[in-house]
C-alpha positions in Angstrom: 0.0 -0.1 -0.1 1.6 3.2 -1.2 0.1 6.1 0.6 0.8 9.8 -0.4 2.3 12.2 2.3 0.2 15.0 3.1 1.7 18.3 1.5 2.3 19.7 5.0 4.4 16.7 6.3 7.5 18.2 5.2 6.8 21.6 6.8 8.8 21.8 10.2 6.1 23.9 11.8 3.5 21.3 11.3 5.8 18.5 12.5 6.7 20.7 15.5 2.9 21.0 16.2 2.3 17.4 15.8 4.9 16.8 18.5 3.9 19.5 21.0 0.3 19.3 20.0 -1.6 18.4 23.1 -3.3 21.1 25.0 -1.0 20.4 28.1 2.5 19.6 26.4 3.8 23.1 26.7 2.8 23.6 30.3 4.4 20.3 31.1 7.5 21.0 29.3 7.5 24.4 31.0 7.2 22.8 34.4 9.9 20.4 33.8 12.4 23.1 32.6 12.7 24.3 36.1 13.3 20.7 37.7 13.0 17.1 37.5 9.4 16.0 39.2 7.4 13.2 40.4 4.0 12.6 39.0 2.1 14.2 41.6 4.4 17.2 41.8 3.6 17.8 38.0 0.0 17.4 38.8 0.1 20.0 41.4 2.3 22.4 39.3 0.0 22.4 36.2 -3.3 24.1 37.1 -6.3 22.8 35.8 -4.8 19.4 34.2 -6.4 16.1 35.5 -4.7 12.8 36.2 -6.0 11.2 33.1 -4.7 14.0 31.0 -1.2 14.1 32.5 -0.7 10.5 32.0 -1.8 10.8 28.4 0.5 13.8 27.5 3.5 12.3 29.3 3.2 9.2 27.5 3.1 11.2 24.2 5.9 13.3 25.1 8.0 10.3 26.0 7.3 8.6 22.9 8.3 11.9 21.1 11.6 11.9 22.9 10.8 15.0 24.8 10.5 13.6 28.3 12.4 11.0 30.0 10.8 8.6 32.3 13.0 7.3 35.0 11.7 4.4 37.2 13.7 3.6 40.4 13.7 -0.2 41.6 12.3 0.5 45.1 9.2 -0.1 47.0 7.0 1.9 46.6 8.2 2.5 43.0 9.5 6.0 42.6 9.0 7.5 39.1 10.7 10.9 38.1 10.0 12.8 34.9 12.6 15.1 33.3 13.4 16.6 29.7 15.7 15.1 27.4 18.2 17.2 25.4 15.5 17.5 22.7 13.1 18.8 25.2 15.6 21.0 26.9 16.1 22.6 23.4 12.7 24.0 23.6 13.6 26.2 26.5 14.2 29.4 24.2 11.0 28.8 22.3 8.8 28.6 25.5 10.5 31.6 27.0 9.6 33.5 23.9 6.1 32.3 24.0 5.8 33.3 27.7 7.2 36.8 26.9 4.9 37.3 24.0 1.9 36.2 25.9 3.0 38.7 28.9 3.2 41.6 26.4 0.0 41.0 24.1 -2.3 38.9 26.4 -2.4 40.8 29.6 -5.6 40.3 31.6 
């Protein structure tokens, strides 16, 4: 089966949006820029996210190579989330988005 690619597939903006497309992806990445966190810590840091969405978004970010999930062999299990190098490379983009929001989206 030979499927044609979408004309947008080669567009870097579209590919980036596909990787970071979830509503909660950017807030998760922003929270992890500051420090490695456990699941419940992330849940507390990200206002408005529910457990199900956090699980879903973390899994997607991990699959896309943005977030690293590290499981420690202890009882009870300890799991920490951090950014990969690919995820850390988004820092300047998120800082600029934050600056733009502060400048143009004041409440």
